[in-house]
C-alpha positions as CSV (number, residue, x, y, z in Angstrom):
1,M,26.0,60.9,3.0
2,I,23.0,62.1,0.9
3,T,22.3,65.7,0.3
4,A,19.0,66.8,-1.2
5,V,18.7,70.3,-2.8
6,T,15.5,72.2,-3.3
7,C,15.0,75.7,-4.7
8,T,11.7,77.3,-3.8
9,G,9.8,80.6,-3.6
10,D,6.2,81.6,-3.4
11,R,4.9,78.1,-3.7
12,P,3.6,77.4,-0.2
13,K,1.2,74.6,-1.2
14,C,3.8,72.9,-3.3
15,F,6.3,73.0,-0.6
16,E,3.8,71.8,2.0
17,L,3.2,68.7,-0.2
18,L,7.0,68.3,-0.8
19,E,7.6,68.1,3.0
20,D,5.1,65.2,3.1
21,W,6.9,63.4,0.2
22,M,10.2,63.9,1.9
23,A,9.0,62.7,5.3
24,N,7.7,59.5,3.6
25,Q,11.1,58.6,2.0
26,V,12.2,55.1,3.2
27,V,15.8,56.3,2.9
28,Q,16.1,59.8,4.4
29,P,18.7,62.3,3.1
30,D,21.3,63.2,5.7
31,Q,21.1,66.8,4.6
32,W,18.2,68.8,2.9
33,I,19.2,72.2,1.7
34,V,16.3,74.5,0.9
35,V,17.0,77.9,-0.7
36,D,14.1,80.2,-0.6
37,D,13.9,83.5,-2.6
38,G,10.1,84.1,-2.6
39,K,8.6,87.5,-1.8
40,V,7.1,85.8,1.2
41,P,9.4,83.5,3.1
42,T,8.2,79.8,3.0
43,A,6.9,78.3,6.2
44,I,9.1,75.3,7.1
45,K,8.0,72.5,9.3
46,Y,10.6,69.9,8.3
47,D,14.1,69.7,9.6
48,C,16.3,71.2,6.9
49,D,19.2,73.6,6.2
50,Y,17.1,76.6,5.3
51,I,18.8,79.4,3.4
52,R,16.9,82.6,2.8
53,R,18.1,84.5,-0.3
54,E,16.3,87.8,-0.4
55,P,15.0,88.6,-3.8
56,K,16.6,91.6,-5.6
57,K,15.4,93.9,-8.3
58,S,18.3,92.8,-10.4
59,D,17.3,89.1,-10.3
60,P,16.4,87.4,-13.6
61,K,12.8,86.2,-14.1
62,F,13.9,82.6,-13.2
63,T,16.3,82.5,-10.3
64,M,17.0,78.7,-10.2
65,L,20.7,79.1,-11.1
66,L,21.3,81.8,-8.5
67,N,19.7,79.6,-5.8
68,L,21.6,76.5,-6.8
69,D,24.8,78.5,-6.8
70,E,24.0,79.4,-3.1
71,A,23.1,75.8,-2.3
72,F,26.3,74.4,-3.7
73,K,28.3,76.3,-1.1
74,H,26.6,74.3,1.7
75,I,26.6,70.8,0.3
76,K,28.1,68.2,2.7
77,G,27.1,64.9,1.1
78,D,28.8,62.8,-1.5
79,K,25.5,62.0,-3.2
80,I,23.5,65.0,-4.3
81,L,19.8,64.8,-5.5
82,F,17.8,67.6,-6.9
83,I,14.4,67.7,-5.4
84,E,12.0,70.2,-7.0
85,D,9.2,71.7,-5.0
86,D,6.3,71.1,-7.4
87,E,7.0,67.4,-8.2
88,Y,5.9,64.1,-6.8
89,Y,8.5,61.8,-5.2
90,A,7.3,58.3,-4.2
91,P,8.6,56.8,-0.9
92,D,11.3,54.8,-2.8
93,Y,12.7,57.7,-4.8
94,V,15.7,58.7,-2.7
95,K,16.5,55.0,-2.1
96,E,16.5,54.1,-5.8
97,V,18.4,57.1,-7.2
98,S,21.0,57.3,-4.4
99,G,21.6,53.6,-4.5
100,K,22.6,53.7,-8.2
101,L,25.1,56.5,-7.4
102,D,27.3,53.8,-5.8
103,Q,28.0,52.6,-9.3
104,Y,27.5,55.7,-11.5
105,D,28.5,59.3,-11.2
106,L,25.3,60.7,-12.8
107,V,21.9,59.0,-12.5
108,G,18.5,60.0,-13.7
109,I,15.0,58.8,-14.8
110,G,14.3,58.9,-18.5
111,R,11.0,59.0,-20.4
112,S,9.7,61.8,-18.2
113,K,6.1,61.6,-17.1
114,Y,4.1,64.8,-17.1
115,Y,0.7,65.2,-15.5
116,H,-1.2,68.5,-15.8
117,L,-3.3,68.4,-12.6
118,P,-5.9,71.1,-13.4
119,A,-6.6,69.7,-16.9
120,L,-6.3,66.0,-15.8
121,K,-4.1,65.3,-18.8
122,W,-0.8,63.4,-19.2
123,Y,2.1,62.8,-21.5
124,K,5.1,60.5,-21.4
125,H,8.3,61.7,-23.2
126,R,10.8,59.5,-24.9
127,N,14.0,61.0,-23.6
128,M,16.7,58.4,-22.7
129,G,19.8,60.6,-23.3
130,H,19.1,63.0,-20.5
131,A,16.9,63.3,-17.4
132,S,15.1,66.4,-16.2
133,L,17.0,68.2,-13.3
134,A,14.2,67.2,-10.8
135,Q,15.0,63.5,-11.7
136,T,18.8,63.8,-11.6
137,G,21.4,63.0,-9.0
138,F,25.2,62.9,-9.0
139,N,28.0,61.8,-6.7
140,K,31.2,63.5,-5.5
141,N,33.1,62.4,-8.7
142,F,30.8,64.7,-10.7
143,F,30.8,67.6,-8.3
144,N,33.3,69.8,-10.1
145,K,31.7,69.1,-13.5
146,A,28.3,70.1,-12.0
147,K,29.7,73.4,-10.7
148,A,31.2,74.1,-14.1
149,C,27.8,73.5,-15.8
150,M,26.2,76.3,-13.7
151,N,27.4,78.8,-16.3
152,G,24.8,78.9,-19.1
153,D,21.1,79.1,-19.8
154,L,18.4,77.6,-17.6
155,F,18.7,74.1,-19.0
156,L,21.3,72.9,-16.6
157,D,20.1,69.3,-16.9
158,I,21.0,69.1,-20.5
159,R,24.5,70.4,-19.8
160,F,24.9,67.7,-17.1
161,W,23.9,64.9,-19.4
162,R,26.0,66.2,-22.3
163,E,29.0,65.6,-20.1
164,V,28.4,61.9,-20.3
165,N,26.3,61.4,-23.4
166,G,27.5,64.2,-25.7
167,K,25.1,65.6,-28.2
168,M,23.0,62.4,-27.8
169,A,21.7,63.9,-24.6
170,D,19.5,66.3,-26.5
171,Q,17.2,64.0,-28.4
172,F,18.3,60.4,-27.8
173,S,15.5,57.8,-27.5
174,L,15.2,54.0,-27.4
175,P,12.6,51.4,-28.1
176,D,10.1,51.0,-25.2
177,S,11.4,47.5,-24.5
178,I,14.8,48.9,-23.4
179,K,14.3,50.2,-19.9
180,E,17.8,51.6,-19.1
181,Y,20.8,53.2,-20.8
182,E,24.4,53.3,-19.6
183,S,26.6,56.0,-21.1
184,K,29.5,54.8,-23.3
185,D,32.1,55.9,-20.7
186,G,30.2,54.1,-17.9
187,R,29.7,57.3,-15.8
188,G,26.0,58.0,-16.5
189,F,22.9,55.8,-16.1
190,I,19.3,56.5,-17.1
191,F,16.4,54.2,-16.3
192,D,12.7,54.1,-17.0
193,D,10.4,54.0,-13.9
194,F,7.2,53.4,-15.8
195,E,6.6,49.9,-14.4
196,K,7.3,51.1,-10.8
197,S,6.6,54.8,-10.7
198,I,8.8,56.7,-8.3
199,Y,8.5,60.2,-9.8
200,T,5.9,62.3,-11.6
201,G,6.4,65.8,-13.0
202,V,3.2,67.5,-11.8
203,K,2.2,70.5,-13.8
204,G,-0.2,73.4,-13.3
205,M,0.4,73.6,-9.5
206,P,-0.4,76.8,-7.6
207,G,2.3,79.4,-7.0
208,R,5.1,81.0,-9.0
209,N,5.5,79.8,-12.6
210,G,7.9,77.1,-13.4
211,I,10.5,76.7,-16.2
212,G,9.8,74.9,-19.4
213,I,6.9,74.1,-21.7
214,G,5.7,71.3,-19.4
215,H,3.8,73.8,-17.3
216,N,1.5,74.6,-20.3
217,E,-1.6,72.5,-20.5
218,R,-0.9,71.9,-24.2
219,S,2.2,69.9,-23.4
220,C,0.0,67.2,-21.9
221,Y,-2.0,65.8,-24.7
222,Y,-3.9,62.8,-23.4
223,P,-7.1,63.0,-21.2
224,D,-7.0,60.8,-18.1
225,K,-10.2,58.9,-18.1
226,D,-11.4,58.1,-14.6
227,N,-8.0,59.4,-13.3
228,R,-6.4,56.0,-14.1
229,V,-3.0,57.4,-15.0
230,L,-2.9,59.7,-11.9
231,K,-3.7,56.6,-9.7
232,S,-0.9,54.6,-11.3
233,W,1.7,57.3,-11.1
234,I,0.9,58.6,-7.6
235,V,1.6,55.4,-5.8
236,T,-0.1,55.8,-2.5
237,K,-3.8,56.4,-1.9
238,D,-3.1,59.2,0.6
239,D,-0.8,61.1,-1.8
240,Y,-3.3,60.6,-4.7
241,N,-6.1,62.1,-2.5
242,K,-3.9,65.1,-1.6
243,Y,-3.5,65.9,-5.3
244,L,-7.3,65.6,-5.8
245,K,-7.8,68.1,-3.0
246,V,-5.4,70.5,-4.6
247,R,-7.2,70.2,-7.9
248,E,-10.5,71.0,-6.1
249,E,-8.9,74.1,-4.7
250,L,-7.7,75.2,-8.1
251,S,-11.2,74.8,-9.7
């Protein structure tokens, strides 16, 4: 059983797109938990386990950990995928990541691809010791470790990957010719999806600010001439056109 977990709030356009990406998955999650703490409740059209967490004055600036803590109480699946509301998930994403969780306890996509939509700029990172949370999944064997990792700063993904890769999780990279890495204890697996793109970290989307430097235009260094990179990373024409429409609305 596959459970997808999404934290959202005050990102209506992002969530509208995410519902499309989820509807297009060739392997559907059995459960989709959506925790919403926006000032305005998110309109939901997709079948999901919707949890409304009313925002409080005492909430921190970024509430992801609070929302995930609530989501963890409702997880039914033995494979858990983090699905973030402002990212792109190609139709094979759930299939590819969940399938690898049959063999590994923690799975993610390395060499993160960032695309800043308003600026039409891109960047590909070199990380192969950890994956961003939005590109990470785990199975029931890792569940208690995942819960224990909830205590700490916002960089939950790093804590996950330190559990299997130690300090190497922080800055570990590999030659581009090596497309995957298995942790020394055999529990973790990171792979590069560059040849068959199934995920893109889309930055500069409308709505509430995200966590991390990737949302700053300066983190995406390379101009995308004729949108060639965007076309190669957003794998279907309809999805690509939806992003172009969002960019027009942002202009």
